[in-house]
N, CA, C and O of each residue as an XYZ file, in Angstrom:
656
protein
N     -18.754      1.373     -7.235
C     -17.862      2.227     -7.996
C     -17.388      1.445     -9.214
O     -17.039      0.269     -9.103
N     -17.375      2.086    -10.360
C     -17.038      1.356    -11.571
C     -15.719      1.787    -12.181
O     -15.192      1.081    -13.041
N     -15.171      2.908    -11.774
C     -13.911      3.322    -12.375
C     -12.893      3.662    -11.296
O     -13.242      4.036    -10.176
N     -11.640      3.524    -11.663
C     -10.551      3.792    -10.739
C     -10.287      5.289    -10.709
O     -10.110      5.925    -11.748
N     -10.264      5.830     -9.522
C     -10.004      7.263     -9.334
C      -8.521      7.452     -9.022
O      -8.129      7.594     -7.864
N      -7.703      7.450    -10.081
C      -6.258      7.509     -9.914
C      -5.843      8.814     -9.237
O      -5.044      8.797     -8.301
N      -6.367      9.917     -9.691
C      -6.017     11.206     -9.095
C      -6.395     11.265     -7.624
O      -5.634     11.778     -6.803
N      -7.572     10.741     -7.289
C      -8.025     10.701     -5.903
C      -7.078      9.854     -5.058
O      -6.712     10.252     -3.952
N      -6.681      8.697     -5.566
C      -5.784      7.801     -4.834
C      -4.431      8.470     -4.597
O      -3.899      8.434     -3.488
N      -3.885      9.074     -5.634
C      -2.583      9.744     -5.490
C      -2.664     10.913     -4.526
O      -1.797     11.069     -3.665
N      -3.691     11.734     -4.660
C      -3.833     12.899     -3.783
C      -4.077     12.472     -2.341
O      -3.602     13.126     -1.412
N      -4.802     11.396     -2.151
C      -5.024     10.878     -0.797
C      -3.703     10.468     -0.155
O      -3.449     10.791      1.006
N      -2.867      9.763     -0.901
C      -1.562      9.337     -0.376
C      -0.681     10.548     -0.065
O      -0.039     10.604      0.984
N      -0.658     11.504     -0.973
C       0.168     12.712     -0.748
C      -0.318     13.483      0.479
O       0.490     14.024      1.234
N      -1.607     13.533      0.671
C      -2.175     14.219      1.822
C      -1.748     13.552      3.130
O      -1.427     14.230      4.106
N      -1.746     12.237      3.141
C      -1.325     11.494      4.336
C       0.149     11.759      4.616
O       0.525     11.998      5.764
N       0.986     11.720      3.584
C       2.415     11.986      3.777
C       2.633     13.382      4.349
O       3.452     13.574      5.247
N       1.897     14.349      3.824
C       2.024     15.714      4.316
C       1.562     15.806      5.773
O       2.230     16.419      6.606
N       0.432     15.200      6.067
C      -0.098     15.239      7.440
C       0.846     14.567      8.424
O       0.962     14.996      9.572
N       1.522     13.511      7.976
C       2.441     12.776      8.841
C       3.843     13.406      8.878
O       4.701     12.982      9.651
N       4.057     14.411      8.041
C       5.352     15.089      8.031
C       6.464     14.305      7.356
O       7.640     14.528      7.642
N       6.106     13.387      6.461
C       7.109     12.597      5.745
C       7.668     13.449      4.613
O       6.918     13.959      3.780
N       8.991     13.600      4.590
C       9.605     14.483      3.604
C      10.607     13.812      2.694
O      11.089     14.428      1.744
N      10.934     12.544      2.970
C      11.894     11.849      2.122
C      11.716     10.336      2.243
O      11.138      9.843      3.212
N      12.215      9.616      1.255
C      12.123      8.151      1.315
C      13.215      7.575      2.220
O      14.199      8.255      2.513
N      13.047      6.344      2.658
C      11.873      5.510      2.485
C      10.784      5.870      3.494
O      11.077      6.259      4.625
N       9.556      5.740      3.082
C       8.418      6.027      3.944
C       8.288      4.891      4.962
O       8.290      3.716      4.595
N       8.177      5.248      6.226
C       7.970      4.264      7.292
C       6.472      3.962      7.359
O       5.734      4.584      8.123
N       6.047      3.016      6.561
C       4.628      2.703      6.425
C       4.065      2.123      7.724
O       2.883      2.304      8.019
N       4.897      1.431      8.497
C       4.440      0.926      9.796
C       4.110      2.088     10.730
O       3.143      2.028     11.489
N       4.915      3.138     10.668
C       4.654      4.315     11.494
C       3.342      4.978     11.097
O       2.576      5.411     11.958
N       3.086      5.056      9.812
C       1.822      5.636      9.335
C       0.658      4.837      9.924
O      -0.303      5.416     10.429
N       0.748      3.517      9.858
C      -0.336      2.671     10.362
C      -0.511      2.822     11.876
O      -1.635      2.965     12.358
N       0.571      2.792     12.609
C       0.442      2.879     14.063
C      -0.025      4.257     14.506
O      -0.734      4.379     15.505
N       0.363      5.293     13.776
C      -0.124      6.633     14.109
C      -1.617      6.770     13.834
O      -2.271      7.652     14.391
N      -2.153      5.916     12.990
C      -3.597      5.873     12.740
C      -4.308      4.990     13.756
O      -5.529      4.839     13.711
N      -3.550      4.414     14.663
C      -4.153      3.562     15.683
C      -4.407      2.144     15.230
O      -5.198      1.425     15.841
N      -3.746      1.735     14.165
C      -3.913      0.378     13.654
C      -2.856     -0.547     14.256
O      -1.713     -0.146     14.476
N      -3.253     -1.768     14.511
C      -2.336     -2.811     14.962
C      -1.978     -3.656     13.752
O      -2.830     -3.949     12.914
N      -0.716     -4.045     13.665
C      -0.244     -4.870     12.549
C       0.152     -6.232     13.097
O       0.906     -6.334     14.064
N      -0.368     -7.274     12.462
C       0.033     -8.635     12.823
C       0.593     -9.328     11.603
O       0.012     -9.288     10.519
N       1.734     -9.964     11.800
C       2.379    -10.738     10.742
C       2.022    -12.200     10.986
O       2.257    -12.737     12.068
N       1.449    -12.836      9.963
C       1.015    -14.228     10.104
C       1.744    -15.117      9.110
O       1.862    -14.775      7.933
N       2.220    -16.231      9.572
C       2.915    -17.174      8.692
C       2.046    -18.378      8.353
O       2.505    -19.310      7.693
N       0.800    -18.362      8.798
C      -0.105    -19.491      8.549
C      -1.014    -19.264      7.348
O      -1.780    -20.150      6.969
N      -0.932    -18.082      6.752
C      -1.798    -17.767      5.613
C      -1.301    -18.432      4.341
O      -0.107    -18.691      4.195
N      -2.228    -18.711      3.412
C      -1.788    -19.185      2.095
C      -1.077    -18.044      1.355
O      -1.323    -16.870      1.631
N      -0.215    -18.393      0.435
C       0.549    -17.365     -0.289
C      -0.349    -16.488     -1.150
O       0.073    -15.417     -1.584
N      -1.579    -16.923     -1.405
C      -2.506    -16.139     -2.225
C      -3.070    -14.935     -1.477
O      -3.689    -14.068     -2.095
N      -2.872    -14.862     -0.171
C      -3.365    -13.737      0.630
C      -2.174    -12.900      1.067
O      -1.267    -13.403      1.731
N      -2.173    -11.618      0.694
C      -1.069    -10.718      1.043
C      -1.351     -9.909      2.291
O      -0.479     -9.742      3.144
N      -2.576     -9.406      2.396
C      -2.920     -8.567      3.533
C      -4.417     -8.544      3.742
O      -5.191     -8.940      2.871
N      -4.814     -8.070      4.924
C      -6.220     -8.028      5.273
C      -6.448     -6.895      6.264
O      -5.752     -6.789      7.273
N      -7.417     -6.060      5.968
C      -7.821     -5.000      6.880
C      -9.123     -5.409      7.555
O     -10.127     -5.671      6.892
N      -9.091     -5.459      8.871
C     -10.306     -5.666      9.651
C     -10.595     -4.332     10.330
O     -10.137     -4.059     11.440
N     -11.369     -3.515      9.626
C     -11.602     -2.127     10.025
C     -12.155     -2.005     11.446
O     -11.662     -1.200     12.236
N     -13.162     -2.788     11.769
C     -13.795     -2.656     13.078
C     -12.848     -2.997     14.228
O     -13.026     -2.523     15.350
N     -11.849     -3.817     13.938
C     -10.865     -4.176     14.963
C      -9.609     -3.308     14.887
O      -8.702     -3.436     15.709
N      -9.570     -2.424     13.888
C      -8.390     -1.572     13.660
C      -7.131     -2.441     13.534
O      -6.093     -2.160     14.135
N      -7.260     -3.492     12.741
C      -6.228     -4.515     12.629
C      -5.882     -4.764     11.169
O      -6.761     -4.895     10.318
N      -4.580     -4.826     10.898
C      -4.096     -5.199      9.570
C      -3.244     -6.452      9.729
O      -2.302     -6.486     10.521
N      -3.588     -7.465      8.973
C      -2.786     -8.681      8.934
C      -1.949     -8.690      7.669
O      -2.410     -8.279      6.604
N      -0.716     -9.162      7.794
C       0.187     -9.267      6.652
C       0.751    -10.681      6.585
O       0.970    -11.320      7.614
N       0.983    -11.161      5.374
C       1.510    -12.502      5.185
C       3.009    -12.504      5.469
O       3.797    -11.921      4.724
N       3.387    -13.167      6.557
C       4.787    -13.245      6.959
C       5.640    -14.112      6.059
O       6.864    -14.117      6.194
N       5.024    -14.849      5.138
C       5.779    -15.660      4.188
C       6.213    -14.850      2.971
O       7.010    -15.323      2.161
N       5.692    -13.637      2.840
C       6.072    -12.756      1.729
C       7.296    -11.948      2.117
O       7.597    -11.787      3.300
N       7.996    -11.445      1.121
C       9.198    -10.643      1.380
C       8.843     -9.373      2.149
O       7.698     -8.923      2.127
N       9.824     -8.810      2.820
C       9.606     -7.589      3.592
C       9.080     -6.474      2.691
O       8.186     -5.731      3.096
N       9.612     -6.345      1.491
C       9.141     -5.302      0.578
C       7.720     -5.572      0.120
O       6.946     -4.629     -0.048
N       7.361     -6.806     -0.084
C       5.974     -7.144     -0.430
C       5.050     -6.794      0.737
O       3.946     -6.289      0.532
N       5.504     -7.065      1.954
C       4.709     -6.717      3.132
C       4.526     -5.209      3.242
O       3.449     -4.746      3.617
N       5.560     -4.437      2.921
C       5.442     -2.975      2.946
C       4.366     -2.521      1.964
O       3.535     -1.675      2.294
N       4.384     -3.085      0.756
C       3.381     -2.710     -0.231
C       1.990     -3.150      0.224
O       1.024     -2.399      0.087
N       1.887     -4.363      0.764
C       0.584     -4.859      1.231
C       0.031     -3.971      2.338
O      -1.166     -3.682      2.358
N       0.884     -3.537      3.257
C       0.436     -2.646      4.321
C      -0.018     -1.314      3.732
O      -1.051     -0.781      4.136
N       0.735     -0.778      2.793
C       0.349      0.482      2.145
C      -0.984      0.303      1.409
O      -1.818      1.208      1.415
N      -1.185     -0.843      0.785
C      -2.440     -1.150      0.085
C      -3.609     -1.150      1.076
O      -4.648     -0.544      0.813
N      -3.439     -1.823      2.199
C      -4.512     -1.866      3.201
C      -4.766     -0.472      3.776
O      -5.905     -0.137      4.100
N      -3.726      0.336      3.905
C      -3.912      1.730      4.328
C      -4.732      2.498      3.291
O      -5.504      3.390      3.641
N      -4.564      2.153      2.031
C      -5.394      2.763      0.988
C      -6.865      2.510      1.246
O      -7.688      3.419      1.143
N      -7.196      1.261      1.586
C      -8.584      0.959      1.938
C      -8.996      1.734      3.191
O     -10.104      2.266      3.256
N      -8.122      1.798      4.168
C      -8.420      2.484      5.428
C      -8.788      3.943      5.186
O      -9.785      4.434      5.716
N      -7.986      4.629      4.388
C      -8.183      6.061      4.173
C      -9.236      6.379      3.118
O      -9.965      7.361      3.259
N      -9.330      5.572      2.067
C     -10.183      5.940      0.935
C     -11.536      5.237      0.896
O     -12.478      5.751      0.293
N     -11.644      4.099      1.513
C     -12.850      3.284      1.348
C     -13.541      3.043      2.680
O     -13.879      1.909      3.019
N     -13.744      4.097      3.418
C     -14.392      3.968      4.733
C     -15.809      3.418      4.622
O     -16.282      2.740      5.533
N     -16.488      3.703      3.518
C     -17.860      3.219      3.344
C     -17.896      1.776      2.851
O     -18.955      1.149      2.829
N     -16.751      1.260      2.462
C     -16.683     -0.073      1.860
C     -16.486     -1.111      2.956
O     -15.372     -1.332      3.431
N     -17.570     -1.733      3.343
C     -17.518     -2.798      4.343
C     -18.180     -4.026      3.744
O     -19.405     -4.148      3.744
N     -17.360     -4.933      3.234
C     -17.948     -6.171      2.750
C     -18.219     -7.059      3.964
O     -17.710     -6.804      5.056
N     -19.003     -8.076      3.768
C     -19.391     -8.942      4.875
C     -18.164     -9.624      5.458
O     -17.570    -10.501      4.832
N     -17.789     -9.210      6.668
C     -16.614     -9.780      7.312
C     -16.986    -10.721      8.454
O     -16.137    -11.070      9.274
N     -18.255    -11.132      8.511
C     -18.696    -11.973      9.620
C     -17.882    -13.253      9.755
O     -17.565    -13.677     10.866
N     -17.546    -13.864      8.629
C     -16.818    -15.123      8.691
C     -15.322    -14.955      8.451
O     -14.598    -15.942      8.320
N     -14.859    -13.710      8.392
C     -13.439    -13.436      8.165
C     -12.804    -12.990      9.473
O     -13.280    -12.061     10.125
N     -11.725    -13.662      9.845
C     -10.944    -13.266     11.007
C      -9.486    -13.245     10.608
O      -9.122    -13.684      9.517
N      -8.661    -12.737     11.487
C      -7.225    -12.691     11.200
C      -6.676    -14.110     11.009
O      -5.717    -14.310     10.263
N      -7.277    -15.078     11.675
C      -6.832    -16.468     11.545
C      -7.592    -17.234     10.470
O      -7.270    -18.385     10.176
N      -8.601    -16.593      9.885
C      -9.391    -17.209      8.826
C      -9.631    -16.183      7.716
O     -10.757    -15.730      7.513
N      -8.547    -15.819      6.990
C      -8.700    -14.814      5.933
C      -9.414    -15.398      4.725
O      -9.592    -16.612      4.633
N      -9.824    -14.535      3.793
C     -10.397    -15.067      2.545
C      -9.356    -15.940      1.851
O      -8.160    -15.823      2.119
N      -9.806    -16.797      0.976
C      -8.903    -17.727      0.292
C      -7.858    -17.018     -0.565
O      -6.766    -17.543     -0.786
N      -8.201    -15.819     -1.046
C      -7.260    -15.062     -1.871
C      -7.588    -13.586     -1.750
O      -8.588    -13.202     -1.144
N      -6.722    -12.761     -2.342
C      -6.951    -11.319     -2.357
C      -8.002    -10.932     -3.392
O      -8.437     -9.781     -3.429
N      -8.413    -11.879     -4.233
C      -9.371    -11.573     -5.295
C     -10.692    -11.123     -4.693
O     -11.145    -11.651     -3.677
N     -11.292    -10.149     -5.332
C     -12.559     -9.605     -4.844
C     -13.348     -9.068     -6.016
O     -12.797     -8.793     -7.082
N     -14.638     -8.922     -5.809
C     -15.464     -8.340     -6.875
C     -15.286     -6.821     -6.926
O     -15.766     -6.185     -7.865
N     -14.623     -6.236     -5.960
C     -14.422     -4.793     -5.910
C     -13.101     -4.408     -6.578
O     -12.240     -3.794     -5.948
N     -12.944     -4.765     -7.838
C     -11.682     -4.564     -8.540
C     -11.287     -3.096     -8.600
O     -10.102     -2.786     -8.482
N     -12.236     -2.178     -8.779
C     -11.894     -0.748     -8.829
C     -11.279     -0.294     -7.522
O     -10.287      0.435     -7.525
N     -11.853     -0.715     -6.402
C     -11.316     -0.350     -5.100
C      -9.925     -0.951     -4.894
O      -9.053     -0.314     -4.303
N      -9.721     -2.160     -5.377
C      -8.408     -2.801     -5.252
C      -7.362     -2.046     -6.073
O      -6.235     -1.847     -5.621
N      -7.744     -1.628     -7.280
C      -6.815     -0.866     -8.116
C      -6.509      0.496     -7.494
O      -5.374      0.968     -7.548
N      -7.522      1.120     -6.906
C      -7.288      2.395     -6.210
C      -6.336      2.202     -5.038
O      -5.440      3.017     -4.821
N      -6.530      1.123     -4.280
C      -5.653      0.862     -3.140
C      -4.223      0.595     -3.612
O      -3.268      0.977     -2.935
N      -4.068     -0.055     -4.762
C      -2.729     -0.263     -5.327
C      -2.092      1.070     -5.710
O      -0.915      1.300     -5.436
N      -2.865      1.940     -6.337
C      -2.335      3.247     -6.741
C      -1.965      4.072     -5.504
O      -0.924      4.729     -5.482
N      -2.810      4.037     -4.490
C      -2.517      4.715     -3.229
C      -1.212      4.180     -2.644
O      -0.350      4.956     -2.232
N      -1.067      2.858     -2.608
C       0.131      2.234     -2.039
C       1.383      2.671     -2.783
O       2.390      3.015     -2.164
N       1.323      2.660     -4.103
C       2.482      3.086     -4.891
C       2.849      4.523     -4.616
O       4.026      4.852     -4.471
N       1.849      5.385     -4.542
C       2.112      6.808     -4.311
C       2.555      7.066     -2.873
O       3.346      7.976     -2.625
N       2.058      6.280     -1.929
C       2.479      6.440     -0.534
C       3.951      6.052     -0.379
O       4.713      6.746      0.294
N       4.340      4.955     -0.999
C       5.711      4.463     -0.860
C       6.699      5.190     -1.761
O       7.872      5.323     -1.412
N       6.238      5.660     -2.914
C       7.130      6.330     -3.873
C       6.374      7.454     -4.573
O       6.014      7.336     -5.744
N       6.138      8.543     -3.845
C       5.409      9.665     -4.459
C       6.227     10.326     -5.573
O       7.456     10.371     -5.532
N       5.510     10.826     -6.548
C       6.137     11.423     -7.732
C       7.179     12.476     -7.369
O       8.272     12.467     -7.935
N       6.873     13.379     -6.446
C       7.817     14.442     -6.088
C       9.106     13.862     -5.506
O      10.192     14.371     -5.784
N       8.995     12.806     -4.704
C      10.178     12.179     -4.114
C      11.012     11.492     -5.199
O      12.241     11.547     -5.181
N      10.320     10.842     -6.146
C      11.036     10.166     -7.239
C      11.803     11.191     -8.063
O      12.976     10.994     -8.379
N      11.127     12.296     -8.412
C      11.796     13.321     -9.217
C      13.028     13.857     -8.503
O      14.060     14.074     -9.139
N      12.941     14.074     -7.208
C      14.102     14.556     -6.440
C      15.216     13.517     -6.442
O      16.384     13.866     -6.611
N      14.872     12.254     -6.259
C      15.871     11.185     -6.231
C      16.522     10.993     -7.592
O      17.682     10.587     -7.674
N      15.784     11.280     -8.662
C      16.329     11.111    -10.010
C      17.401     12.143    -10.335
O      18.094     12.011    -11.344
N      17.549     13.154     -9.511
C      18.660     14.098     -9.695
C      19.988     13.442     -9.337
O      21.046     13.891     -9.777
N      19.930     12.368     -8.530
C      21.127     11.643     -8.121
C      21.356     10.383     -8.945
O      22.497     10.021     -9.233
N      20.263      9.714     -9.324
C      20.386      8.490    -10.120
C      19.134      8.305    -10.963
O      18.031      8.667    -10.554
N      19.321      7.745    -12.127
C      18.192      7.427    -12.987
C      17.986      5.913    -13.071
O      17.102      5.443    -13.786
N      18.790      5.167    -12.352
C      18.697      3.715    -12.360
C      17.469      3.253    -11.574
O      17.360      3.528    -10.379
N      16.541      2.552    -12.239
C      15.370      2.045    -11.527
C      15.737      1.151    -10.336
O      15.078      1.196     -9.297
N      16.780      0.348    -10.490
C      17.188     -0.519     -9.382
C      17.721      0.297     -8.209
O      17.413     -0.007     -7.057
N      18.508      1.316     -8.483
C      19.020      2.179     -7.414
C      17.878      2.953     -6.764
O      17.870      3.134     -5.547
N      16.929      3.404     -7.552
C      15.765      4.106     -7.007
C      14.938      3.170     -6.123
O      14.439      3.579     -5.075
N      14.797      1.919     -6.548
C      14.065      0.938     -5.740
C      14.728      0.784     -4.375
O      14.037      0.674     -3.362
N      16.035      0.776     -4.336
C      16.755      0.690     -3.058
C      16.482      1.914     -2.194
O      16.238      1.788     -0.994
N      16.523      3.076     -2.789
C      16.278      4.324     -2.049
C      14.892      4.313     -1.420
O      14.720      4.752     -0.283
N      13.904      3.812     -2.156
C      12.514      3.831     -1.696
C      12.122      2.562     -0.940
O      11.016      2.468     -0.408
N      13.031      1.590     -0.895
C      12.792      0.316     -0.212
C      11.544     -0.373     -0.759
O      10.686     -0.839     -0.009
N      11.470     -0.423     -2.092
C      10.408     -1.142     -2.783
C      11.053     -2.057     -3.817
O      12.244     -1.932     -4.101
N      10.289     -2.953     -4.367
C      10.837     -3.862     -5.376
C      11.158     -3.094     -6.655
O      10.606     -2.025     -6.913
N      12.051     -3.658     -7.439
C      12.382     -3.057     -8.739
C      11.145     -2.986     -9.620
O      10.949     -2.014    -10.350
N      10.311     -4.021     -9.551
C       9.091     -4.045    -10.342
C       8.168     -2.894     -9.949
O       7.598     -2.226    -10.812
N       8.026     -2.669     -8.654
C       7.179     -1.568     -8.187
C       7.738     -0.225     -8.640
O       6.979      0.678     -8.991
N       9.063     -0.090     -8.633
C       9.662      1.173     -9.086
C       9.410      1.378    -10.575
O       9.108      2.493    -10.999
N       9.527      0.329    -11.368
C       9.249      0.452    -12.795
C       7.811      0.925    -13.017
O       7.554      1.779    -13.866
N       6.884      0.366    -12.251
C       5.476      0.775    -12.370
C       5.341      2.260    -12.053
O       4.664      2.988    -12.778
N       5.978      2.714    -10.978
C       5.887      4.129    -10.606
C       6.460      5.019    -11.704
O       5.859      6.031    -12.066
N       7.611      4.644    -12.229
C       8.251      5.441    -13.281
C       7.384      5.504    -14.536
O       7.263      6.560    -15.156
N       6.789      4.392    -14.905
C       5.924      4.359    -16.083
C       4.636      5.142    -15.850
O       4.203      5.901    -16.718
N       4.025      4.961    -14.688
C       2.756      5.657    -14.396
C       2.923      7.172    -14.362
O       1.997      7.917    -14.683
N       4.108      7.614    -13.972
C       4.350      9.050    -13.901
C       5.121      9.578    -15.115
O       5.540     10.735    -15.129
N       5.307      8.739    -16.124
C       6.021      9.130    -17.355
C       7.374      9.743    -17.042
O       7.725     10.796    -17.574
N       8.139      9.077    -16.169
C       9.438      9.602    -15.746
C      10.615      8.876    -16.405
O      11.768      9.145    -16.068
N      10.345      7.979    -17.319
C      11.439      7.276    -18.008
C      11.905      8.023    -19.233
O      12.816      7.569    -19.924
């Protein structure tokens, strides 16, 4: 794949929220994962360059326990993006285990990574939820608190949806 399918990523996230019956923030991303039958493991032995890892065949998501809770939420949402959108994408995981992750999150599949980021942002802070919350506050920092995401992530959502 050579281009990022932003609309596909956003619609995929919205579809999952609807299927799971999520109607307001903050989205319980751990619940989404466990309802999909995924196990989540928090590891503190990973290098800081690795945020998360999906081992599809094991139905396992690893998260870096040295990262902030909000970073872990985004990383889990990102891995869920791969789970839902990239079922055909299986890179060689023979030498990758939960205890031996890749050296970094960098990959040659940059389009898929960007799609997973867009999915994660929309899963954690969907446009419709942001618009509803903006009736109470327009402060990006206050909105970040409502959605339980970083201020930086909220700024990205607001800019991507032209809500500023």
